[in-house]
N, C-alpha and C positions, 0 to 999 in steps of 0.2 A: 827059950826060942830066939829065933837071931832079928837083928836088926833088919835082916833083909825079908825076913818074912813080917815083921811086923810094919814095915813102908808097904806091903804087897795088902794087906789086909787093911791099911789107911786108903791105899789109891782105892780099894774097892770100895769100900764106904764112902770114901767121896765121888764115886762114877753114879751111885747110889741114890746120894744126897741131890745131884745135882738132877738126873732123868726125873726124881721126885718134883723138885721144884719146874721143869721147862714142862713135862710131858703129863702129868697126872692132870695140871687141871685143863690142858686140852681136850682129855680123855672124858672129864666131868662135862665140857663142854657139849663134846659130843653127844653123850648119853642125853644129855637135858635137852639138845636139841633135836633127838630120834633119829640123829644121822650116825647109827653105829658101823654098818656094813654096806658095802655096795647091793649084796642081794637083798638088802633091807629097799633101797632106793628104787631097786627095779620091779620090787614088789608096790612100791606105793605108786609108781607108773603106770603098771597094768593094771590096776586097783583104780587109777583113773581115769585112764581108756574105758576100762568097762563100764565104769558109772557114764561116761559121754556117750559109748555107744547104746546103753539102757536108754539115754534120753531119747535119742535120737529115735531107735527104735520106736518110743511110743507116739511118734509125731505120724501121721497120715500125709498122702500125696496132694493134698491139697494146697494150693498157693494160695500165699497172701495178696492182697490185691494193693498193687501201689498209690501212693498216696500221689495228687501231682506236686505237693511240696516238698516228698522224698520221706521217704521211711512207708512204713504200711497204714493203708488206710483203717481207720476205727472207728468203731461209732461214736458220734459224739453227744457230750451232754444233754440231757433233757427230762424235763420233770411233766408229765402232764397227768388226768385224773380217769385211773379207769372205771368201768359196769359197777365196782361197786363201792365208788366214789373216795378210792384212796390213790394217794399222789401215788405214782409209780416213776422211777425215775430209771435211767439206764444202769445206775451200782445196783437194783434188783436183779441183773442179768447175770452179773457176774459170776463167774462159774456154772454158767447154764450154755447152754446151746440152743439156738434160736434160729427162728422164721422171722423176717421182717415182711410189713405190706402196708401200702396204702389203697384206702378204700372207703365209700360212704355206705350207709345202712340203704337210702335209698337208691342207689344205681341198680338200673334198670339190666343191665348190659355184663362187663366182665366179672362185677365183685360176687356176683353169688354163683359163679364157677371157680374162683379165686377162692373162697371159704370152704366150698364144698370139698375141694381137693385139699386144702389146709385142716379139713377135719379128718379127713381118711390120712394123711399123715401124723396128726394127733393119735386118733387111736392105734395106730402102726407102734408109736412109741409111748401108750402109754403107761407102762411098766417104768417108765424112766423119769423119777423126780427132777432131774436136772435139762429135760426138755422143755423149751416154751416159744410160745408167738409174740409177738409185738405187734398188733394192727393199728393203725394209724387213722383218723378217720378227717376226711378232708373238707369234710361240713361241718364243723362244731357246734357251730350255731343250731343243725336241728340234732346231731346227734347225743344229745346229753346221756349222762349217765345211765339213766332210767331206760333212752330209747336204746342204750348198747347193752343193756342188759336182756332186753326184750330180746334183743337180735342174738345174742347168745347163746340163751336159750332156745331161738326157732331155729337155730344152726347144731344145736348138740353139742356146744362148745362148753366142755368139762376140765379142760386141763387147768389146774389152779396158775399154772405159770404162764396162761394164754391173757392178756391184757389187752383189751379194745381202749382206747385212750383217745382223750377229747382235751381242748384246749384253748390256745392264744392259737389263731388260724394262720397269723402270718411266720408264728412259730413251728406249726406243723408244716408248712408251705415251704417256709427257709429249708427244714430237717429232711425232706423229699427234695429239692431240688440243690440244695448246697453240699448236705451230707451226707446222701446216697447218690445222686444224680439220677434220682429216679423221677422223671416228669411229670407233674402235678400242676394244674391249672384249671382256671376258670374259662370256659367256652362256650359264649350263649348261643351259639349256632349250630351246636350239638343237641340232641334230643333232651339230656339229663342235664346241662348245662355246665358239665365238667369232663375233663377228662384225666387221667393218670396212668404210668406204667402197671401194665398187668403182671410184672417181673416181682419174685422174690429175692431177698437178700439172705444168705448164711451166715451166721455169728457165733464163732466161737466162745470157748468160756474165758477166755481173755479180751472182747468185743472188738476182735479183727473181723471183718470180714472175709470170708474166703470161698474159695472156689476150686473146680477141676480144670485143667488144659483140656481145651478144644485142640490143640495143636502145640508143637514146641512154641514158646513163649506168647503164648495166646490164650489168655484163661479165656473161661465162659464169662465171669464175672457174676452174672444173674441167671436165677432160673425161671424160664417161661412158667406161669403159675395160673394158665388160663387154660391150657389143654391137659383133660386128664387120662389118667391110665388108662380107662376102658377106649376113650375117644383113639387115642394114639397118635391121628396126626388129625388138623383142622383142615377148614375148607381149602386153606391157600397151603396146603402139603407142609406147615409147618411141626416139627415131631413134639410129644408130649416129653417134657423133661421132671414130671414128677419122681419117676422110679430112679433118676440118678440124683435127685435131690434127697430123695432116703437113703441114697445108697452112700450119700457124703455126710448125711446128719449123723449114720451109725459112725459112720471114721472119726466124726470130730468128737462121739459121745467118749470113743474108746482114747481119745489122748490125755 
């Protein structure tokens, strides 16, 4: 074999050695980092987009209610005693879609109508274990757990996630007026001595207040809980909103 051929083999061997030293570690590093080809990178991007679109598609068109301090308004922390004498907190409702109301058992005006509508909603979603109602009495001095239990039996409240709650009066009024902006107050000038909102708040599984839009950038926020579906409208021409509340509960249950 000639010296020329020997030099050629030596040169080839040297090139292969250099290639191994420089490029093989880079290839190994790309393999360990799952960065092999451009096609795989595209596959990852597509997979990420599909995952995001799937998550987005699970969300309904119901909007979040803005908080005055920024962000979305969420149910404040609370802890009260229900009709069975059990302590119930806001955390007991996490993972559930539920409706909130403020009422009292001796109310002769709007409360019976509100709770009759809620019982109708209860029966509509009787097969859903993650649907509930949170009812807070504004006369806790009268509405003991025993009184609330009798009231629940009277109205046919059977949903295990429907808690009628009593507790510290100041905390309940604070929850109504500051936590939900649902007006509640004592008023000796009216027949029953108390006044409160007849609206319902709808809460999603993560504890956020949700609602539909009445028009662009104008959320409904709360649902009229007084007028029944059967009535259609009240004496003042205000339409019932129980139907749309049912529709929106169904949307949140699918999220």
